[in-house]
C-alpha positions, -999 to +999 in steps of 0.1 A: -030-779+111-063-791+093-050-831+103-048-821+144-085-806+142-093-841+125-072-862+151-088-836+180-129-844+164-119-880+162-108-882+200-142-866+213-169-880+186-175-912+214-179-891+237-195-865+222-223-895+206-223-914+246-236-872+254-262-876+229-245-840+211-223-830+178-193-819+173-207-793+143-167-776+142-133-778+157-110-749+158-070-751+170-055-712+165-040-688+184-055-658+199-026-634+215-003-664+223-026-682+232-036-719+223-079-718+221-095-753+215-128-742+198-157-770+199-192-759+185-216-786+197-252-791+191-277-814+200-319-817+183-334-800+207-307-773+209-276-769+232-283-752+264-257-734+281-256-762+317-249-782+276-221-766+269-204-765+305-215-800+309-194-813+276-170-787+284-158-809+314-157-844+298-138-826+274-115-815+292-110-844+322-106-860+284-076-843+272-059-837+298-065-874+314-047-887+280-022-856+275-033-845+240-018-811+242+019-805+262+008-768+258-016-752+281-046-740+257-082-729+267-112-746+261-146-731+243-180-748+237-203-738+228-235-739+199-228-737+166-257-706+163-279-698+145-247-692+113-234-723+114-216-743+099-223-767+073-193-799+075-218-829+058-240-839+031-265-847+060-263-804+070-270-792+032-295-814+038-315-806+069-308-768+057-330-770+029-343-737+021-316-716+043-299-691+033-261-696+028-231-691+020-202-708+000-167-702-001-152-733-030-112-740-030-116-729-064-128-706-090-163-713-099-175-683-134-145-667-119-166-663-084-150-682-053-178-667-031-218-679-035-241-666-011-278-683-022-309-701-011-299-740-005-321-759-028-303-793-023-275-821-024-276-846-047-247-870-060-221-850-046-236-819-054-250-788-035-274-770-059-287-733-047-301-705-059-279-675-059-285-637-054-276-638-094-311-658-101-288-686-115-294-723-099-254-737-102-248-766-089-211-771-064-192-799-059-191-809-022-154-816-032-151-784-042-161-763-006-140-748+012-166-733+033-203-729+045-224-720+064-262-710+072-266-669+070-293-653+089-285-623+088-291-593+060-249-583+055-230-583+021-204-609+028-173-603+005-191-583-021-222-602-024-263-586-020-275-606+005-306-585+010-322-604-026-336-627-005 
C-alpha cells in the first residue's frame, strides 16, 4: 500500500508546487467499504478552506482524467492540523522546540514510542529530550511515524504533562 501512496504523491506533487502548496501526507484507506484518498496540504502562510476546495478540484480532475483509480473513491483534502506529521528532514528542522511524538520501526531501549521536545536534526538523526529527562538520538531511517503534539493527552502510556 505504501508504494501506491508514494506513486499518488509523486503524481500530485508537481501540481501542488504549481499551486504553491506542499503535500504533507497522503493516505489511501478503506472506511465502511469505501475507498478514501486523504491528502494533507500546507503552505507558508497556512491553509484555508478555500485552498482545500481549490486543490481538491484540481487533484480530482487530474486523477479522474488520468484514470489513476479504477474503483470509486472519496477525495478529502485538508490542512495537516496542529498535530501535523513530520515526514522530511526539513519538517524536523522547522519544528525544533516543539513537543513531538515518534514511533520507531524497531525498539530502542526496549521502547518504540517516544514523546519529548524536539532539539534538532543532525547527521540523519533526530534529537529529542524525552519526558524521562533523557536526550535521545533516533536515526531518521528508524522512524515509522512522527508528529507534532499540541495537547497534554497521554499517548500510549507516555505522560505528556511534564513539558
